[in-house]
C-alpha positions as CSV (number, residue, x, y, z in Angstrom):
1,X,-21.2,-3.7,5.6
2,X,-20.5,-4.8,9.2
3,X,-18.7,-1.5,9.8
4,X,-21.8,0.5,8.8
5,X,-24.3,1.1,11.7
6,X,-28.0,0.3,11.6
7,X,-30.4,1.2,10.0
8,X,-28.1,1.9,7.0
9,X,-26.7,-1.6,6.9
10,X,-30.1,-3.2,6.8
11,X,-31.3,-0.9,4.0
12,X,-28.1,-1.6,2.0
13,X,-28.4,-5.4,2.4
14,X,-32.0,-5.2,1.2
15,X,-31.0,-3.1,-1.8
16,X,-28.1,-5.6,-2.5
17,X,-30.5,-8.5,-2.5
18,X,-32.6,-6.8,-5.1
19,X,-29.8,-6.1,-7.6
20,X,-26.8,-4.5,-6.0
21,X,-26.5,-1.3,-8.0
22,X,-29.2,0.4,-6.0
23,X,-27.3,-0.5,-2.8
24,X,-24.2,1.2,-4.2
25,X,-26.0,4.4,-5.2
26,X,-27.8,4.5,-1.9
27,X,-24.5,4.1,0.0
28,X,-22.9,6.8,-2.2
29,X,-25.7,9.2,-1.3
30,X,-25.4,8.4,2.4
31,X,-21.7,8.9,2.3
32,X,-21.9,12.3,0.6
33,X,-24.6,13.4,3.1
34,X,-22.6,12.1,6.0
35,X,-19.4,13.9,4.9
36,X,-21.4,17.1,4.5
37,X,-23.0,16.7,7.9
38,X,-19.6,16.2,9.4
39,X,-18.0,19.2,7.8
40,X,-20.9,21.4,8.6
41,X,-21.0,20.5,12.3
42,X,-17.3,20.5,13.0
43,X,-15.4,23.6,14.0
44,X,-12.5,22.9,11.6
45,X,-14.5,21.5,8.6
46,X,-12.8,18.2,9.0
47,X,-13.6,14.7,7.6
48,X,-12.2,12.8,10.5
49,X,-11.4,13.3,14.2
50,X,-8.4,15.4,15.1
51,X,-7.0,17.1,18.1
52,X,-9.0,20.1,19.3
53,X,-11.9,19.4,17.0
54,X,-15.3,20.3,18.3
55,X,-18.6,19.1,16.9
56,X,-22.0,20.8,17.3
57,X,-25.1,18.8,17.7
58,X,-27.0,20.3,14.7
59,X,-26.4,21.4,11.2
60,X,-26.5,25.0,10.2
61,X,-30.0,26.1,9.3
62,X,-28.7,27.6,6.1
63,X,-27.8,24.2,4.7
64,X,-30.0,22.9,1.9
65,X,-31.6,19.5,1.8
66,X,-29.4,16.4,1.4
67,X,-29.5,13.6,-1.1
68,X,-31.2,11.3,1.5
69,X,-33.4,13.8,3.4
70,X,-35.6,16.6,2.3
71,X,-35.1,18.8,5.4
72,X,-32.5,18.3,8.2
73,X,-34.9,19.6,10.9
74,X,-36.8,16.3,10.6
75,X,-33.8,14.0,10.9
76,X,-32.9,12.6,14.4
77,X,-29.6,13.7,15.8
78,X,-28.6,10.0,16.2
79,X,-29.0,9.5,12.5
80,X,-26.8,12.5,11.7
81,X,-24.2,11.1,14.1
82,X,-24.3,7.7,12.4
83,X,-24.0,9.3,9.0
84,X,-21.0,11.4,9.9
85,X,-19.3,8.5,11.7
86,X,-19.8,6.0,8.9
87,X,-19.3,8.1,5.7
88,X,-15.9,6.5,4.9
89,X,-17.3,2.9,5.2
90,X,-20.3,3.9,3.1
91,X,-18.1,5.5,0.4
92,X,-15.9,2.4,0.3
93,X,-18.9,0.1,0.0
94,X,-20.4,2.3,-2.7
95,X,-17.1,2.1,-4.7
96,X,-16.9,-1.6,-4.3
97,X,-20.4,-2.1,-5.7
98,X,-20.4,0.6,-8.4
99,X,-16.9,-0.1,-9.8
100,X,-17.7,-3.8,-10.1
101,X,-21.0,-3.5,-12.1
102,X,-21.0,-6.1,-14.9
103,X,-21.0,-4.7,-18.4
104,X,-23.9,-6.9,-19.2
105,X,-26.0,-5.4,-16.4
106,X,-29.1,-3.5,-17.5
107,X,-28.0,-0.2,-16.0
108,X,-26.9,3.2,-17.4
109,X,-23.1,3.1,-16.9
110,X,-23.0,6.9,-17.4
111,X,-25.1,7.2,-14.2
112,X,-22.8,5.0,-12.3
113,X,-19.7,6.9,-13.5
114,X,-21.4,10.2,-12.3
115,X,-21.6,8.8,-8.8
116,X,-18.0,7.6,-8.8
117,X,-16.9,11.0,-10.2
118,X,-18.4,12.7,-7.2
119,X,-17.0,10.1,-4.7
120,X,-13.4,10.2,-5.9
121,X,-12.7,13.9,-4.8
122,X,-14.3,13.1,-1.4
123,X,-12.0,10.1,-1.0
124,X,-9.0,12.2,-1.7
125,X,-10.1,14.9,0.7
126,X,-10.8,12.3,3.4
127,X,-7.4,10.7,2.9
128,X,-5.6,14.0,3.0
129,X,-7.3,14.8,6.3
130,X,-6.7,11.4,7.8
131,X,-3.0,11.0,6.9
132,X,-2.2,14.4,8.2
133,X,-3.8,13.5,11.5
134,X,-2.9,9.8,11.5
135,X,-1.2,10.0,14.9
136,X,-4.4,11.0,16.6
137,X,-6.6,8.3,18.1
138,X,-9.9,9.5,19.3
139,X,-11.9,8.0,22.2
140,X,-13.7,4.8,21.3
141,X,-17.0,6.5,22.2
142,X,-16.5,9.4,19.9
143,X,-19.0,10.4,17.2
144,X,-16.3,11.2,14.6
145,X,-14.5,8.7,12.4
146,X,-10.9,7.9,13.5
147,X,-8.2,9.0,11.1
148,X,-7.0,5.4,10.7
149,X,-10.5,4.2,9.8
150,X,-10.9,7.0,7.2
151,X,-7.5,6.1,5.8
152,X,-8.2,2.4,5.6
153,X,-11.5,2.8,3.9
154,X,-10.2,5.5,1.5
155,X,-7.1,3.4,0.5
156,X,-9.2,0.3,-0.1
157,X,-11.6,2.3,-2.4
158,X,-8.7,3.8,-4.4
159,X,-7.3,0.3,-4.9
160,X,-10.6,-0.8,-6.2
161,X,-10.8,2.1,-8.6
162,X,-7.2,1.6,-9.9
163,X,-7.8,-2.1,-10.4
164,X,-10.8,-1.2,-12.6
165,X,-8.9,1.4,-14.5
166,X,-11.3,4.2,-13.6
167,X,-10.8,7.1,-16.1
168,X,-11.5,9.9,-13.6
169,X,-9.0,8.6,-11.1
170,X,-6.4,8.4,-13.9
171,X,-6.9,12.1,-14.7
172,X,-6.3,13.1,-11.1
173,X,-2.6,12.2,-11.2
174,X,-1.6,15.1,-9.0
175,X,-4.0,14.0,-6.2
176,X,-2.8,10.4,-6.4
177,X,0.8,11.5,-6.1
178,X,0.0,13.7,-3.1
179,X,-1.5,10.7,-1.3
180,X,1.5,8.6,-2.1
181,X,3.8,11.3,-0.8
182,X,1.7,11.4,2.4
183,X,1.9,7.7,2.8
184,X,5.7,7.9,2.6
185,X,6.1,10.9,4.9
186,X,3.4,10.2,7.5
187,X,3.3,6.4,7.6
188,X,6.0,4.4,5.9
189,X,9.2,6.3,6.9
190,X,8.0,7.1,10.5
191,X,7.2,3.4,11.0
192,X,10.8,2.6,10.1
193,X,11.8,5.3,12.5
194,X,13.1,7.5,9.7
195,X,12.3,11.2,9.5
196,X,10.1,12.2,6.6
197,X,13.0,14.3,5.2
198,X,15.3,11.2,5.0
199,X,16.8,10.3,1.6
200,X,19.8,8.3,0.4
201,X,22.1,11.3,0.4
202,X,21.6,12.1,4.1
203,X,24.2,10.0,5.8
204,X,24.1,11.9,9.1
205,X,20.4,11.3,9.4
206,X,20.9,7.6,8.8
207,X,23.4,7.5,11.7
208,X,21.0,9.4,13.9
209,X,18.3,6.9,13.1
210,X,20.5,4.0,14.2
211,X,20.2,5.4,17.7
212,X,16.5,5.1,17.6
213,X,15.8,8.7,18.3
214,X,12.9,8.9,15.7
215,X,9.8,7.2,16.9
216,X,6.8,6.0,15.0
217,X,4.0,8.5,15.0
218,X,1.3,5.9,14.8
219,X,2.6,3.5,17.4
220,X,-0.6,3.7,19.4
221,X,-3.1,3.2,16.6
222,X,-5.0,0.0,17.3
223,X,-5.5,-1.1,13.7
224,X,-2.1,0.0,12.5
225,X,-1.2,-3.3,10.7
226,X,-4.4,-3.1,8.7
227,X,-3.6,0.5,7.8
228,X,0.0,-0.4,6.8
229,X,-1.3,-3.4,4.7
230,X,-3.8,-1.1,2.9
231,X,-1.1,1.5,2.2
232,X,1.2,-1.1,0.8
233,X,-1.6,-2.6,-1.3
234,X,-2.1,0.9,-2.8
235,X,1.6,1.0,-3.7
236,X,1.4,-2.4,-5.4
237,X,-1.8,-1.6,-7.2
238,X,-0.4,1.6,-8.5
239,X,2.6,-0.2,-9.8
240,X,0.4,-2.7,-11.6
241,X,-1.6,0.2,-13.2
242,X,1.7,1.8,-14.2
243,X,3.1,-1.3,-15.7
244,X,-0.2,-2.0,-17.6
245,X,-0.3,1.5,-19.0
246,X,3.4,1.4,-20.0
247,X,2.9,-2.0,-21.8
248,X,-0.1,-0.5,-23.7
249,X,2.0,2.5,-24.6
250,X,-0.3,5.0,-22.9
251,X,1.3,6.3,-19.7
252,X,4.3,5.0,-17.8
253,X,4.2,7.7,-15.1
254,X,1.2,6.8,-13.0
255,X,2.1,7.6,-9.4
256,X,5.0,9.7,-10.6
257,X,8.2,9.9,-8.6
258,X,6.1,9.7,-5.4
259,X,5.4,6.1,-6.1
260,X,9.1,5.2,-6.8
261,X,10.2,7.0,-3.6
262,X,7.6,5.3,-1.5
263,X,8.9,1.8,-2.1
264,X,12.6,2.5,-3.0
265,X,13.5,4.7,-0.1
266,X,12.9,1.9,2.5
267,X,15.0,-0.4,0.4
268,X,17.7,2.2,0.2
269,X,17.6,2.8,3.9
270,X,17.9,-1.0,4.5
271,X,20.9,-1.2,2.2
272,X,22.6,1.8,3.7
273,X,22.2,0.5,7.3
274,X,19.8,3.3,8.3
275,X,17.2,0.5,9.0
276,X,17.9,-2.9,10.5
277,X,15.7,-6.0,10.0
278,X,16.5,-6.9,13.6
279,X,14.2,-4.2,15.0
280,X,11.4,-4.9,17.4
281,X,8.5,-4.0,15.1
282,X,8.5,-7.2,13.1
283,X,4.9,-7.1,11.9
284,X,5.1,-3.6,10.4
285,X,8.5,-4.1,8.9
286,X,7.6,-7.4,7.3
287,X,4.6,-5.8,5.6
288,X,6.5,-2.8,4.4
289,X,9.7,-4.5,3.1
290,X,7.8,-7.4,1.4
291,X,5.7,-4.9,-0.4
292,X,8.7,-2.9,-1.5
293,X,10.2,-6.0,-3.1
294,X,6.9,-6.9,-4.7
295,X,6.6,-3.3,-6.1
296,X,10.0,-3.7,-7.6
297,X,9.1,-7.1,-9.0
298,X,6.0,-5.8,-10.6
299,X,7.8,-3.0,-12.4
300,X,10.6,-5.2,-13.8
301,X,8.4,-8.2,-14.7
302,X,7.0,-6.8,-17.9
303,X,9.2,-6.2,-21.0
304,X,9.4,-2.5,-21.4
305,X,12.7,-0.5,-21.0
306,X,11.4,2.7,-19.5
307,X,9.2,2.7,-16.4
308,X,9.0,6.4,-16.2
309,X,10.5,9.3,-14.3
310,X,14.0,8.6,-15.7
311,X,14.2,5.0,-14.3
312,X,15.0,2.1,-16.6
313,X,14.3,-1.5,-15.8
314,X,17.9,-2.8,-16.0
315,X,19.1,-0.2,-13.4
316,X,16.2,-0.9,-11.1
317,X,16.7,-4.7,-11.4
318,X,20.4,-4.5,-10.5
319,X,19.8,-2.2,-7.6
320,X,17.0,-4.1,-5.9
321,X,18.5,-7.5,-6.6
322,X,21.5,-6.6,-4.5
323,X,19.2,-5.5,-1.6
324,X,17.3,-8.8,-2.0
325,X,20.5,-10.8,-1.8
326,X,21.6,-8.9,1.4
327,X,18.2,-9.7,3.0
328,X,18.6,-13.4,2.1
329,X,22.2,-13.5,3.5
330,X,21.9,-12.0,7.0
331,X,25.0,-11.5,9.1
332,X,26.1,-14.4,11.3
333,X,24.2,-14.4,14.5
334,X,21.4,-12.1,13.4
335,X,17.9,-13.1,14.3
336,X,15.3,-12.1,11.8
337,X,11.8,-13.7,11.3
338,X,10.5,-11.7,8.4
339,X,9.0,-14.5,6.4
340,X,7.0,-12.3,4.0
341,X,10.0,-10.2,3.2
342,X,12.2,-13.3,2.6
343,X,9.5,-14.8,0.3
344,X,9.2,-11.5,-1.6
345,X,13.0,-11.1,-1.9
346,X,13.2,-14.6,-3.3
347,X,10.4,-13.9,-5.8
348,X,12.2,-10.8,-6.9
349,X,15.5,-12.7,-7.4
350,X,13.6,-15.3,-9.5
351,X,12.2,-12.6,-11.7
352,X,15.7,-11.0,-12.2
353,X,17.5,-14.2,-13.0
354,X,14.9,-15.4,-15.6
355,X,14.9,-12.1,-17.4
356,X,17.3,-10.5,-19.9
357,X,18.0,-7.6,-17.5
358,X,20.9,-9.5,-15.8
359,X,23.9,-10.5,-17.9
360,X,25.8,-13.8,-17.8
361,X,28.7,-12.7,-15.5
362,X,26.2,-11.3,-13.0
363,X,24.1,-14.5,-13.1
364,X,27.3,-16.6,-12.5
365,X,28.1,-14.6,-9.4
366,X,24.4,-14.8,-8.3
367,X,24.6,-18.6,-8.4
368,X,27.3,-18.4,-5.7
369,X,25.3,-15.9,-3.7
370,X,22.0,-17.8,-3.8
371,X,23.8,-21.0,-2.8
372,X,25.5,-19.4,0.1
373,X,22.1,-18.0,1.2
374,X,20.4,-21.3,0.8
375,X,17.9,-19.9,-1.7
376,X,17.7,-23.1,-3.7
377,X,14.8,-22.2,-5.9
378,X,16.5,-19.0,-7.0
379,X,19.8,-21.0,-7.4
380,X,18.2,-23.6,-9.6
381,X,16.6,-20.8,-11.7
382,X,20.0,-19.2,-12.1
383,X,21.7,-22.5,-13.1
384,X,19.0,-23.3,-15.6
385,X,19.5,-19.9,-17.2
386,X,23.2,-20.6,-17.6
387,X,23.4,-23.2,-20.3
388,X,27.2,-23.3,-20.1
389,X,27.1,-25.1,-16.8
390,X,29.1,-22.4,-15.1
391,X,26.3,-21.8,-12.5
392,X,26.9,-25.2,-10.9
393,X,30.7,-25.1,-11.2
394,X,30.9,-21.6,-9.8
395,X,28.7,-22.4,-6.8
396,X,30.1,-25.9,-6.1
397,X,32.6,-24.6,-3.4
398,X,29.8,-23.0,-1.5
399,X,27.6,-26.1,-1.7
400,X,30.5,-28.3,-0.5
401,X,31.0,-25.9,2.4
402,X,27.4,-26.2,3.4
403,X,27.4,-30.0,3.2
404,X,30.6,-30.1,5.3
405,X,29.0,-27.9,8.0
406,X,28.2,-30.6,10.6
407,X,27.1,-28.0,13.1
408,X,24.2,-26.9,10.9
409,X,22.1,-29.9,9.9
410,X,19.2,-27.7,8.7
411,X,21.4,-26.1,6.0
412,X,22.7,-29.6,5.0
413,X,19.2,-31.0,4.6
414,X,18.0,-27.9,2.7
415,X,20.9,-28.3,0.3
416,X,20.1,-31.9,-0.3
417,X,16.4,-31.5,-0.7
């Protein structure tokens, strides 16, 4: 609510105190009117600020009345400006209220669903506009919502709808995949200084990226870390929805190949050397890679063989496990401080070793690798899974070497703890 200008915020807070549902409906109506005002007054029919966009001061006289006003001639220009500027925040607020209405509430759920059904296409349209113009940062005094603000609000709203299993959103699979593709091409890969066309078969591109020739297209966006966090949250939420649907036997392809590419390509780039964890953008890299490991963890944590799009759990687990091991065993002398990534990689290893996806010989070797890396929680999990005692015997030389390393007391203490 703090992002919504007065007097809308005051009205919403008053409606919220009287029951909540009314506040959600009012916010939805304001968001729809604000988006219509913005598209009608902009030269390019846009839902966010973009380069070369001009906005007139009044709506077209041919436009009919809105949901919150009977005639636009009687509405002050400052109100129109506030509506067009705040439509993404209003839409996000409306979704957060309407999607969380208790089943026991005395309200017609069909009416609520009708409002959500109208808001969802608007959210997709706003995200499409915002992500395609994400590199543009308008003046702070502008009357148009910044692409980053529209993207953050839209991504948060989509996460809310996915978490609640909204039926309309589930039927718009193509739109969701398009947004996931845009997140990969316009946000995730550029932040890692990879071109949007990069894939695991393009070795020459990977070599070019090592030279740092590809720069992030959103390096100047002020709230970039919030944007990245919301993007990664959508990836993880979509993975949970995909896993839940697969477990229920309904649909194992939510997000399609776009989802898999969005979190697997960064890990592939890391494994191939196209991306290094010793880069200078620690904050963004930590958010992205930790989320990629969590997405993998989510998709292999539930017992179902096929996770859709021709990918099986066993192959996925083996592939991402090796990337996690490489992250937890950095080269000698490297300086990485990606704590979230290390925690997520450790969590993924724990999931792999306690599942039936990794066979006994692999677990024996993993006991050695985790000991050398000092990942003692994962090491203990591996050893406990190996009833034959081979985990301890296989890794004993590595443990002995760590205890004999008098130049590294931290590793010695960690091994003894």
